[in-house]
N, C-alpha and C positions, 0 to 999 in steps of 0.2 A: 935601088937602095938596099932592099932586103937581100940581094944577092951577095952582099959583103958580110952578112950575118951567118955565123955557123949554123948548120942544120940542126945540131943538137940544141942550140938555144931556142930555135923556133919550136922544135918538138916539145921540149920541156915547158915552154910557155903555153902552148896549146893545151897540154895535159893539165897544167896548173889552172888555166881558165875553166876547163871542164870540171876539174875537181872543186873549184869554187862554187860553180853552179850546182854541182852534186851535193855539196854540204848544205847549201841553201834549201834545195828541194828536200833533203833528208830532214831538215828542221821542221817541216810541216807534213811529213809523210803520214804521220799517225793521226792527223786531224780527221775526226769523224762527226759529221759528214765533211767532205773536202772543202766545200764552200766556194764562192765566187772568187775570193781573194787568191787562194792557192791555184785554182784552175786557170785564172787569168795569167798568173806568173809563168805557169808551165807552158803557156802559149807565147807570151810576150818575150821572155828571155831568149829562147832559141831564135825567134823572129828577129829580135834586135841584134843578135850575134851575126846572123846571116846578112842583115841589111848593112850594118856598119862594116862587116868584112867585105861586102861587095863594093861599097863606096870607097873604102880604103884601097881596094885593088885597082880602082880607076884613077887614083891620085887625088880624089876629091878633097881629102883632108889636108893634103900637102900644100895647099895654097894658104900660106901664113900671112900674106901681105894684105888681107882684108880684115876689117874690124867690125864686130868681134870675130875672132877666128872661127872657122867652120867647125873645128874640132870641139869647140865649146857648144855652139848652137845646135849642131847636128850629131854630137857625140856624147857630151856630158849632160847638157841641160835636160833632155828628155828623161834621163835616168833620175835626176834630182826631182823633177816634177812628179815622176812616178812614186818616189819615196814619200814626198809630201802628200800625195793623193792617198797613199795607203794609210798614213797616219790620220788622215781626215775621215776616210770612208770605211776602212777595214781595220781600224784599231782594235775594236772589241772582238770582231769575228775572226780575225786572222792574227794580228801582231800579239795579242794577249794570250794566244794559244801556242805560240812557237816554243820549241825546245831551247831553253837557255844553254843547256849542256852542248848541244850541237852547234849553236851559234858561237860558243866559246872556242870549241875545237876548230871551227872554220878558219880561225886566224893562223893556223899553222901554214896555210898556203902562202903567207907573207915571206916565209923563208925561201922557197923556190923563186918567188917573184924577185926578191933581192938578188939572188944568184943570177937570174936572167938579166937584171939591170947591170950587174957587173960585166957580164958577157957583152951586153950592148955598148957599154962604155969602151970595152976593149975593141969593139968593132967601129968605134968612133961615131956612134949615132945618138949617144946621150952623154952629158958631161959627167965628170967625176963626182961633182956635188950631188948627183942623184944616186950614188952608190954608198954602201957602208964604208967605203974607203974615203968618202967625202963627208957630206953633212946629213946623210940619210941614215937614221938609226932605227928605221922601221923594222929591221930584222929582229930587234929585241922583242917586238910584239909577237912574232911567230915563234921565237925560241922560248918565250915565257908562257905561251898559250897552254901547253900541256901542264906546266906547273900551276897556272891559275885554275885549270880544270881540276887538278888533283886536290889543291888546297880549298878550292871553292865548293867542292861537292863531296867532301869527306864525311864518312859516317852517316850517309844518307841525309845529310843536312846541307842547306845552301847558305854559305857564309856571305851574306849580302854586302857588308862593308868592304870586304876584300875584293869581291868581284866588281863592285862599283868603282873602287880606286883603280883597279887594273884596267877596266874599260876606259876610264877617263885618261889614264896614262897612255894607253895604246891609241886612243883617239887623237891625243895631242901629237903623237909621232906620225899618225896618218896625215894630219893637217900640215905638219912640217914638210913632208915630202911632196904633198900636193902643191904647196906654195913654191917650193924649189922647182918642181916640174913646170909650173906655169911661167915662172920668171926665167926659165931656161929655154923656152920656145922662141924661135926667131920671129917674134911679133913686135909690134910697136911698144909693148911694155916689157920687153926683154931686159933683164938686169944681170943675168948670170949666164955662164956657158957660152960666151961669144966665140971662143975658139973651137968649141965642139957643142953646138946647140942640141936641144932635145927635139929630134925629128923622127925618131923611131915610132913614136905613138901615132903618127899619121899613116902608118902602113899596116897592112894585114900581116900577122895576127895581132900585132902589138897595140892596135887601136882598142883591143878588148881590155887593156889595162885601165884607161880612163872611162871607157864606155860600159864595161861589165864588172871587172874585178873590184875597182875602187868603190863604185856605188854599192856593191854587195857587201863589202867590208864595212862601209859606212852604215848601211842599213843594219847589219848585224850588231854593231855597237849601239846604235840608237834604240833598236828593238830591245836589246838586253837591258840597257839602262832604264828604259821606260818600265819594263816589268820589274826590275830590281827595286827601283825607287818607289814604285807603287806597292811594293810588298808582295807581288805575285811571284811565287816560286815554284809553280807546278812544272 
């Protein structure tokens, strides 16, 4: 399948995935002492990228006729469990010490992600609905991230209402594309993209979209909102 995808699309996507991880790591680079939470992520994320990449290379995730789909149980669910675990066990020692500024700028990666989705549509491995030519408006989150950063952190102050509204807005756009992507997979719950289903995410490196990029983007929103709503602005 991936042989039909242009090499430049694969290269840009891989670089985008690495940039996403880099932004996350940068958000806790200044933690002193590092702590278990940050050290664990430095190990788990590269491990998870290698594992999901290996499984995708074997065609493991491409078996869509099982329920629930493997891509959810062995691709998405572990990341969601990890996010929940961090909010339970590392909320004070890790999440409440992250850089909101870095977590805000992290969302610029959503621009190259959307460009890659357009290329994947042109390669006939995702439906038009998953692109900004269809029903996916998530590119707005990436385009407005620098503006949210500039307005949200002007004059050495953090404008919490603005950042809260922007995070909720971008979180809604994320939820929209996630729902579209799920309903476009060739599974028993498929409702969209019958002529051109969402199959790219079952293969390497695009498995890292649901397994790595989307969970990190989700975590960035949740961590930022947690700190902003609680009045923590360091």
